[in-house]
C-alpha positions in Angstrom: -0.2 0.1 -0.3 3.0 2.5 0.8 4.4 1.9 -2.7 1.0 2.9 -4.4 0.7 5.8 -1.9 3.9 7.3 -3.2 3.4 6.4 -6.6 2.7 9.4 -8.7 3.1 8.3 -12.3 -0.1 6.8 -13.8 1.0 3.9 -15.5 3.4 2.5 -12.8 0.4 2.5 -10.6 -1.6 0.5 -12.8 1.0 -2.1 -13.1 1.5 -2.3 -9.4 -2.4 -2.6 -8.8 -2.7 -5.5 -11.6 0.5 -7.3 -10.2 -1.3 -6.8 -6.7 -4.5 -8.0 -8.0 -2.9 -11.5 -10.0 -1.1 -12.2 -6.7 -4.0 -11.7 -4.3 -1.1 -9.5 -2.4 -2.4 -9.2 1.0 -3.8 -12.6 1.5 -2.0 -15.2 4.0 0.2 -17.8 2.3 0.6 -19.8 5.3 3.9 -20.9 7.4 7.2 -20.8 5.6 5.9 -19.2 2.6 6.7 -15.7 1.3 6.0 -13.2 -1.4 8.0 -10.3 -2.4 7.3 -7.2 -4.6 9.7 -5.2 -6.9 8.7 -2.5 -9.6 11.0 -0.8 -12.2 10.8 1.8 -14.9 13.0 0.2 -17.4 13.2 1.7 -21.0 10.1 3.6 -20.4 8.3 0.3 -19.6 6.7 0.2 -16.0 7.0 -3.4 -14.8 6.1 -4.8 -11.5 6.4 -8.4 -10.3 5.5 -10.7 -7.5 7.4 -13.7 -6.5 6.0 -16.3 -4.1 8.3 -19.0 -2.2 8.2 -21.7 -0.1 11.0 -22.1 2.7 11.4 -25.9 2.9 14.1 -28.0 4.7 16.0 -28.7 1.7 15.9 -24.9 0.5 13.9 -22.1 -1.2 11.7 -23.3 -3.6 10.0 -20.4 -6.1 6.7 -21.6 -6.8 5.3 -18.7 -8.8 5.9 -15.1 -10.2 3.1 -12.5 -11.3 4.3 -10.0 -13.8 2.7 -6.9 -15.0 3.9 -4.5 -17.7 2.6 -1.8 -19.9 4.0 -1.5 -23.1 1.3 0.7 -24.7 0.0 -1.8 -27.1 0.8 -5.4 -27.3 1.0 -6.2 -30.8 2.1 -10.1 -30.4 0.5 -11.7 -26.9 2.5 -14.7 -27.3 5.8 -13.0 -27.9 4.9 -10.6 -24.9 4.2 -13.3 -22.7 7.5 -15.3 -23.9 9.8 -12.2 -23.7 8.3 -11.6 -19.8 8.7 -14.9 -18.9 12.3 -15.2 -20.3 13.4 -12.0 -18.8 11.9 -13.6 -15.1 13.8 -16.6 -15.3 17.2 -14.8 -16.5 16.7 -12.4 -13.7 16.0 -15.1 -11.1 18.8 -17.6 -12.3 21.4 -14.5 -12.1 20.3 -13.4 -8.7 20.1 -17.2 -7.6 23.3 -18.4 -8.8 25.4 -16.1 -11.4 28.6 -14.6 -10.2 31.6 -13.5 -12.2 35.1 -13.9 -10.4 38.4 -12.4 -11.7 41.7 -13.2 -11.6 44.6 -11.3 -13.0 42.1 -9.1 -14.6 40.5 -12.0 -16.5 36.9 -13.6 -15.7 37.5 -17.2 -14.2 34.2 -18.2 -15.7 35.0 -18.3 -19.4 32.0 -20.3 -21.0 28.6 -21.0 -20.0 28.9 -24.3 -18.2 30.9 -22.3 -15.5 28.0 -19.7 -15.1 25.2 -21.6 -13.9 21.8 -19.9 -14.2 18.2 -21.4 -13.5 17.6 -25.1 -13.9 14.6 -26.2 -15.7 13.4 -28.2 -12.4 13.6 -24.7 -10.6 11.4 -22.7 -13.1 8.4 -21.2 -11.5 5.0 -21.0 -12.8 4.9 -17.3 -14.4 1.5 -15.4 -15.1 1.6 -12.4 -17.1 -0.5 -9.3 -17.7 0.1 -6.8 -20.7 -1.4 -3.4 -20.0 -2.3 -1.4 -22.7 -2.7 2.1 -21.4 -0.9 4.6 -24.4 -0.7 4.8 -28.0 3.0 4.6 -27.8 4.3 1.2 -28.4 7.5 0.5 -26.4 9.7 -2.6 -26.5 9.6 -5.7 -23.6 12.9 -7.5 -24.3 14.6 -6.5 -21.1 12.4 -4.9 -18.6 11.5 -8.1 -16.7 14.8 -8.7 -15.7 15.6 -5.8 -13.2 12.7 -6.5 -10.9 13.5 -10.2 -10.4 16.0 -10.1 -8.3 14.7 -7.7 -5.5 11.1 -9.5 -5.4 13.0 -12.6 -4.7 15.2 -11.2 -2.0 11.9 -9.7 -0.6 9.9 -12.9 -0.7 13.2 -14.6 1.1 12.8 -11.9 3.7 9.0 -12.4 4.1 9.5 -16.1 4.6 12.7 -16.4 6.5 12.9 -12.9 8.3 16.8 -13.2 6.5 17.8 -9.8 4.7 20.0 -11.1 2.1 22.1 -8.0 0.6 24.6 -9.9 -1.5 24.5 -11.7 -5.0 24.3 -14.4 -6.0 21.7 -15.3 -3.0 22.8 -18.7 -3.1 25.9 -17.5 -1.1 23.5 -17.0 1.9 20.8 -19.6 1.2 20.0 -22.6 -0.6 18.0 -23.2 -3.2 16.0 -26.5 -4.2 
């Protein structure tokens, strides 16, 4: 509610309201579960994400992600959904596992097998809503990436009480 109160940008407010409705924000998830919210205005595109997790004895499981974005006009709904889902997976995978380390000025991870993203068994259900509140058409390739990490970190805090302030999150907490 506080984020909405402070939001002066109409399109941003609408994506926050939409993702809140989609995720049933404010409803009880039960024990060992958490929900986290993050918002970004990237490349002129407002995007809000809610991540729902379960804290199990084996580690954190990402259950669902809700994403709302306003690109003015959605020309290809299937591609729009795929772009947002891909951005979420990319962002979550980096937040969970990915780290570049350097030795003597060179990256130690010199190929993809050394830079682990999200695995298929870790992929959550991702629900997408496109808002069309303008005549200007904006792109959707990258805007879903930035809010993924803070939404996940906020969900972890909600479920565990642990504030993690270093990436990748796997340095501090396990994932299943």
